[in-house]
C-alpha positions in Angstrom: 20.1 151.5 -44.4 23.6 152.8 -44.1 25.8 153.6 -47.1 28.1 150.7 -46.2 25.1 148.3 -46.4 24.1 149.5 -49.8 27.6 148.7 -51.1 27.0 145.0 -50.5 25.0 143.9 -53.6 24.0 140.3 -52.8 21.9 140.8 -49.5 20.3 143.9 -50.9 19.2 142.3 -54.2 17.8 139.2 -52.5 15.8 141.2 -49.9 14.4 143.3 -52.7 13.3 140.2 -54.6 11.5 138.7 -51.6 9.8 142.0 -50.7 8.7 142.6 -54.3 7.2 139.1 -54.5 5.2 139.6 -51.3 4.1 143.0 -52.6 2.8 141.5 -55.9 0.9 138.8 -54.0 -0.7 141.4 -51.7 -1.6 143.5 -54.7 -3.3 140.6 -56.5 -5.4 139.7 -53.4 -6.3 143.3 -52.8 -7.4 143.7 -56.4 -9.8 140.7 -56.1 -11.2 141.9 -52.9 -11.8 145.4 -54.3 -13.5 144.0 -57.4 -15.7 141.8 -55.3 -16.8 144.7 -53.1 -17.4 146.9 -56.2 -19.5 144.2 -57.8 -22.0 144.6 -54.9 -21.8 148.4 -54.3 -21.7 149.8 -57.8 -24.9 148.1 -59.1 -26.8 149.1 -56.0 -25.7 152.7 -56.3 -27.1 152.9 -59.9 -30.3 150.9 -59.2 -29.2 147.7 -60.9 -29.2 144.1 -59.6 -25.9 142.8 -58.3 -23.8 140.8 -60.8 -25.7 142.5 -63.7 -28.9 140.5 -63.1 -27.3 137.2 -64.0 -29.0 135.3 -61.1 -26.0 135.5 -58.7 -27.4 136.5 -55.3 -25.9 139.5 -53.6 -25.3 137.4 -50.5 -22.8 135.3 -52.4 -20.8 138.4 -53.4 -20.8 139.5 -49.7 -19.8 136.0 -48.7 -16.9 135.9 -51.2 -15.7 139.3 -50.1 -15.7 138.1 -46.5 -13.7 135.0 -47.4 -11.1 137.0 -49.3 -10.6 139.4 -46.3 -8.4 137.0 -44.2 -6.3 136.3 -47.3 -5.8 140.0 -47.7 -4.8 140.4 -44.1 -2.4 137.5 -44.3 -0.8 138.9 -47.4 -0.4 142.3 -45.7 1.1 140.6 -42.6 3.5 138.6 -44.7 4.7 141.8 -46.4 5.3 143.6 -43.1 7.1 140.6 -41.7 9.3 140.4 -44.8 10.2 144.1 -44.7 11.1 143.6 -41.1 13.4 140.7 -42.0 15.0 142.8 -44.7 15.7 145.6 -42.2 17.3 143.2 -39.8 19.3 141.6 -42.6 20.4 145.1 -43.8 21.3 146.1 -40.2 23.3 143.0 -39.7 25.1 143.5 -43.0 25.9 147.1 -42.1 27.4 146.0 -38.8 29.5 143.3 -40.5 30.7 145.9 -43.0 31.5 148.3 -40.3 33.4 145.6 -38.4 35.4 144.5 -41.5 36.1 148.1 -42.7 37.1 149.2 -39.2 39.6 146.4 -38.8 41.6 147.2 -41.9 43.8 150.1 -42.8 42.6 150.0 -46.4 40.6 153.1 -47.2 37.6 152.5 -49.5 36.4 155.6 -51.3 34.0 156.6 -54.1 33.9 159.9 -56.1 31.0 161.1 -58.2 31.2 162.6 -61.7 31.5 166.1 -60.1 34.7 165.1 -58.3 33.1 165.0 -54.9 33.3 162.1 -52.4 30.2 160.0 -52.3 31.6 157.4 -49.9 34.4 157.0 -47.4 35.2 154.1 -45.1 36.4 154.7 -41.5 40.0 154.1 -42.5 40.2 157.7 -43.6 40.4 158.6 -40.0 43.7 157.0 -39.4 45.1 157.5 -42.9 44.2 161.2 -43.4 42.8 162.5 -40.2 39.3 162.9 -41.7 36.1 161.3 -40.5 34.0 159.8 -43.3 31.3 162.4 -42.7 34.0 165.1 -43.2 34.8 163.9 -46.7 31.4 163.0 -48.2 30.2 165.9 -50.3 33.6 167.6 -50.5 35.9 167.7 -53.6 38.7 165.1 -53.8 41.2 167.9 -54.4 40.9 168.4 -50.6 43.1 165.3 -50.3 45.0 165.0 -53.6 46.2 167.6 -56.0 44.7 166.4 -59.3 47.8 167.6 -61.2 49.9 165.0 -59.3 48.0 162.2 -61.2 50.0 163.1 -64.3 53.4 162.7 -62.6 52.7 159.9 -60.1 55.0 156.9 -60.3 53.5 154.1 -62.3 52.5 150.8 -60.6 55.5 148.6 -59.8 54.4 145.0 -59.3 58.0 143.8 -58.8 58.1 146.0 -55.7 54.7 144.9 -54.5 52.9 148.1 -55.6 49.9 147.7 -57.9 48.6 151.3 -57.6 49.7 154.8 -58.2 52.0 156.4 -55.5 50.5 159.8 -54.7 51.2 162.5 -52.1 48.0 163.0 -50.0 47.3 166.0 -47.8 46.6 165.0 -44.1 44.1 167.1 -42.2 46.9 168.6 -40.1 48.6 169.8 -43.3 51.3 167.1 -43.5 51.9 165.3 -46.7 52.1 161.5 -46.8 52.4 158.9 -49.5 49.5 156.7 -50.3 49.1 153.9 -52.8 45.8 154.4 -54.8 44.0 151.8 -57.0 40.8 153.1 -58.7 38.4 152.2 -61.5 35.7 154.0 -63.4 32.1 153.7 -62.3 29.2 153.6 -64.8 25.5 154.3 -64.5 22.8 152.0 -65.9 23.1 153.5 -69.3 26.9 153.0 -69.4 27.8 156.6 -68.9 30.7 157.6 -66.5 29.5 158.2 -63.0 32.8 158.9 -61.3 35.4 156.6 -59.7 35.8 154.3 -56.8 38.7 152.4 -55.3 41.0 151.8 -52.4 44.0 153.5 -50.9 46.5 152.4 -48.3 49.9 153.5 -46.9 52.9 152.3 -48.9 54.1 150.5 -45.7 51.3 148.0 -46.1 52.7 146.8 -49.4 54.3 143.4 -49.3 57.6 144.8 -50.5 58.6 148.5 -50.4 60.8 149.9 -53.1 64.4 149.8 -51.9 65.1 153.2 -53.5 62.3 154.8 -51.5 63.7 153.2 -48.3 67.1 154.6 -49.1 65.7 158.1 -49.7 63.8 157.9 -46.4 66.9 156.9 -44.5 68.9 159.8 -46.0 66.2 162.3 -45.3 65.8 161.1 -41.7 69.5 161.5 -41.2 69.5 165.0 -42.8 66.6 166.2 -40.6 68.1 164.8 -37.4 71.5 166.4 -38.0 70.1 169.5 -39.8 73.2 169.4 -42.1 72.1 172.2 -44.5 73.0 175.8 -44.6 71.8 178.9 -46.4 73.5 181.0 -49.0 72.1 184.5 -49.8 72.4 186.2 -53.2 71.8 189.9 -53.3 69.0 191.5 -55.3 69.7 195.0 -56.5 67.6 198.0 -57.5 68.7 198.7 -61.1 68.0 202.4 -60.9 70.2 203.1 -57.8 72.4 200.1 -57.4 71.2 199.7 -53.9 70.9 196.1 -52.6 67.2 195.8 -51.6 66.9 192.1 -50.9 68.5 188.7 -50.8 67.3 185.3 -52.1 67.9 182.4 -49.7 69.4 179.4 -51.5 69.7 176.1 -49.7 73.0 174.2 -49.7 73.4 170.6 -48.5 76.6 169.7 -46.7 75.7 166.1 -45.8 76.5 163.0 -47.8 75.8 162.2 -50.6 76.9 165.5 -52.2 73.9 166.2 -54.5 72.4 169.3 -55.9 69.5 170.9 -54.0 67.2 170.1 -56.8 68.0 166.4 -56.4 67.4 166.5 -52.6 64.0 168.2 -53.0 63.0 165.9 -55.9 63.8 162.8 -53.8 61.8 164.1 -50.8 58.8 164.9 -53.1 59.0 161.3 -54.5 58.2 159.8 -51.1 55.7 162.5 -50.0 58.0 164.4 -47.7 58.8 167.4 -49.9 57.1 169.9 -47.6 59.0 168.5 -44.6 62.3 169.3 -46.3 61.1 172.7 -47.5 60.1 173.8 -44.0 63.5 172.7 -42.7 65.2 174.8 -45.3 62.8 177.7 -44.5 63.6 177.6 -40.8 67.3 177.5 -41.6 67.0 180.5 -43.9 65.0 182.6 -41.5 67.4 181.8 -38.7 70.4 182.9 -40.8 68.5 186.0 -41.9 69.2 187.5 -38.5 72.7 188.4 -39.7 71.5 190.2 -42.8 71.2 194.0 -42.9 67.8 195.0 -41.5 66.7 196.9 -44.7 66.9 193.8 -46.9 63.9 191.6 -47.7 64.4 187.8 -47.6 63.1 185.8 -50.6 62.5 182.1 -49.9 61.4 179.5 -52.4 58.3 177.4 -51.5 56.0 175.1 -53.5 52.3 175.7 -53.7 51.6 172.6 -51.6 53.9 173.9 -48.8 52.0 177.2 -48.9 48.8 175.3 -48.2 50.3 173.7 -45.1 49.3 175.4 -41.8 52.8 175.0 -40.5 53.9 177.8 -42.7 52.2 180.4 -40.5 53.7 179.0 -37.3 57.2 179.0 -38.8 56.9 182.6 -39.9 55.4 183.7 -36.6 58.2 182.1 -34.5 61.1 183.1 -36.7 61.6 186.6 -35.3 61.7 188.0 -38.9 58.9 190.5 -39.6 56.5 189.3 -42.2 57.0 192.4 -44.3 60.6 191.4 -44.8 59.6 188.0 -46.2 58.9 187.3 -49.9 57.7 183.8 -50.8 58.7 182.8 -54.3 56.4 180.4 -56.0 58.1 178.5 -58.8 56.6 178.7 -62.2 57.1 174.9 -62.7 54.8 173.9 -59.8 51.2 173.3 -60.9 48.3 174.7 -58.8 45.1 172.7 -58.7 43.0 175.3 -56.7 44.1 178.9 -56.9 41.2 180.1 -54.6 42.3 177.7 -51.9 46.0 178.8 -52.2 45.1 182.4 -52.1 42.9 181.9 -49.0 45.8 180.0 -47.3 48.2 182.9 -48.0 45.7 185.7 -47.1 46.5 185.9 -43.4 50.2 186.1 -44.0 49.8 188.7 -46.8 47.6 190.8 -44.5 50.5 190.8 -42.0 52.9 192.1 -44.7 54.3 189.0 -46.4 54.7 189.4 -50.2 54.4 186.9 -53.0 56.7 186.6 -56.0 56.2 184.4 -59.1 59.6 182.8 -59.9 61.0 181.5 -63.2 58.5 183.5 -65.4 59.1 182.6 -69.0 60.5 179.1 -68.4 57.2 177.3 -68.8 53.4 177.7 -69.4 52.0 178.4 -66.0 53.5 181.7 -65.1 50.8 184.0 -66.4 48.1 181.9 -64.8 50.0 182.2 -61.5 50.3 185.9 -61.9 46.6 186.5 -62.9 45.3 184.3 -60.1 47.6 185.3 -57.2 48.2 189.0 -57.9 51.9 188.9 -56.8 53.9 191.9 -55.6 57.0 190.7 -57.5 57.6 189.0 -60.9 60.9 187.4 -61.6 62.0 187.0 -65.2 63.8 183.7 -65.8 67.4 183.5 -66.8 66.3 182.1 -70.2 64.8 185.5 -71.0 67.7 187.6 -69.7 70.7 185.6 -71.2 71.8 187.3 -74.4 68.9 189.8 -74.2 71.2 192.5 -75.6 71.4 190.7 -78.9 68.0 189.1 -79.3 65.1 191.4 -80.4 62.4 188.7 -79.5 63.7 188.6 -75.9 63.8 192.3 -75.7 60.2 192.5 -77.0 59.0 190.0 -74.4 60.9 191.9 -71.6 59.4 195.2 -72.7 55.9 193.7 -72.6 56.6 192.4 -69.1 57.8 195.8 -68.0 54.6 197.3 -69.2 52.4 194.6 -67.7 54.1 194.6 -64.3 53.8 198.4 -64.2 50.1 198.2 -64.8 49.5 195.7 -62.0 51.9 197.5 -59.7 54.4 194.6 -59.4 58.2 194.9 -59.1 59.9 193.2 -62.1 63.1 191.4 -61.2 65.6 190.1 -63.9 67.3 186.9 -62.8 70.7 185.7 -64.0 72.4 188.9 -65.1 76.0 188.0 -65.9 77.3 190.6 -68.4 77.4 194.3 -68.5 75.5 194.2 -71.8 72.6 192.3 -70.2 72.6 194.7 -67.3 72.5 197.7 -69.6 69.7 196.2 -71.7 67.3 195.4 -68.8 68.0 198.7 -67.1 67.4 200.7 -70.3 64.0 198.9 -70.7 62.9 199.8 -67.2 63.2 196.6 -65.3 63.0 197.5 -61.6 65.5 195.1 -60.0 68.0 192.3 -60.8 70.2 189.6 -59.5 73.0 187.5 -61.0 76.7 186.8 -60.8 77.5 190.2 -62.2 75.7 191.9 -59.3 76.7 189.5 -56.6 77.3 185.8 -56.1 75.6 183.7 -53.5 77.5 183.6 -50.2 77.3 181.6 -47.0 79.5 184.1 -45.1 77.8 186.6 -42.8 80.9 188.8 -43.3 79.8 189.2 -46.9 76.2 189.9 -46.0 77.2 192.7 -43.6 78.7 194.7 -46.6 75.5 194.7 -48.5 74.6 198.3 -47.8 73.6 201.1 -50.1 75.9 201.5 -53.1 75.8 203.4 -56.3 75.6 201.9 -59.8 79.4 202.0 -60.3 80.1 199.4 -57.6 78.3 196.2 -58.7 81.4 194.9 -60.5 83.5 195.5 -57.4 81.0 193.6 -55.3 81.0 190.6 -57.7 84.8 190.6 -57.8 84.9 190.6 -53.9 82.6 187.5 -53.9 84.9 185.7 -56.3 87.9 186.0 -54.0 
């Protein structure tokens, strides 16, 4: 019987009832026949009279046993026939279930207590690119980052949405929005046995949120016109003053005039965050052709974008050597499966691409990122650097990070250096590199980038002043 047939309780329970009744009838007749036969054979074997010498002829026992034999055969035949009926009924139910489930875009799923799929309907093929057999037995984190459940938009009945809006991972690496409704499963003793539910594209909702529609329209227009540019901010070696790299910062020049954070947050809210990240990445790598060849290019990507197979294709086709590319993973982005993320980045890192952990000190995930991903660069957040010359606690934390980064052979970069006192403090403590308005403002002009050559420590102010003009 197929898994789909077992999900239909009524036919299965009825068939089991009829089969068990036939089985009990057969067992009763068989028991009578065996007792009758034993009443003849056992006394003879031990030298006694049949029926314990109570005057019952042995011929009567034989005759009774012969009469019971047809009844026994009839009961056996009835049992076999009922089992056959149950099989036909189950097969018919399974075909009906296949037909119904195959005719709808609603994906039925079930997950066991260990977080692995135990059932998937055929709708997973169209919705996510996976056959049901590809999902059963595999963890649900293959499809959905479990950390997203905490931040998923709540159900909105007024907009026709009764489930959570989640960003799911398609088999080809794309992210797409799905609406998920689930409920807890319990075993016969009432203990939790996992979850089951349905999922569907948001487009199948009776009414889509107008705000989501507006975001999708703006994003489509942005991608079609590619109305975004890249500003580069220099990263300096604090020991020599040499500019060693540049961080790519996306600037949006299309309407409405919003901050980059707002654009990326909106794209994430409708499951298209990676799509916008890759457009920004392509734009940055194309602009990097005008940077001096000795600089590395630092680009910001979310962990989910790093899991997308499109990343390797974009890097390979960019014309920028992988050893010049540093991927900055923000400290604010949760990682559900570090092993999977590390495996996805391994081919690019083998080719020379480096990893940086960004915004270290601004939240709680940074040290976990560092310990699990073994980055080549660690970037101290502006909140640690601002006023570090006057705060002993910040200096103590910075000194600890200097020691730690040295032991794991990572380059420590101080972000947001804006005063000479801050620059002197982080340099004195042994921070390797830094960036900030004091050392150089972001610029979209290739003429500015061409001047980012080797320089001594006496010139950072001059460079900052030239960017202000």
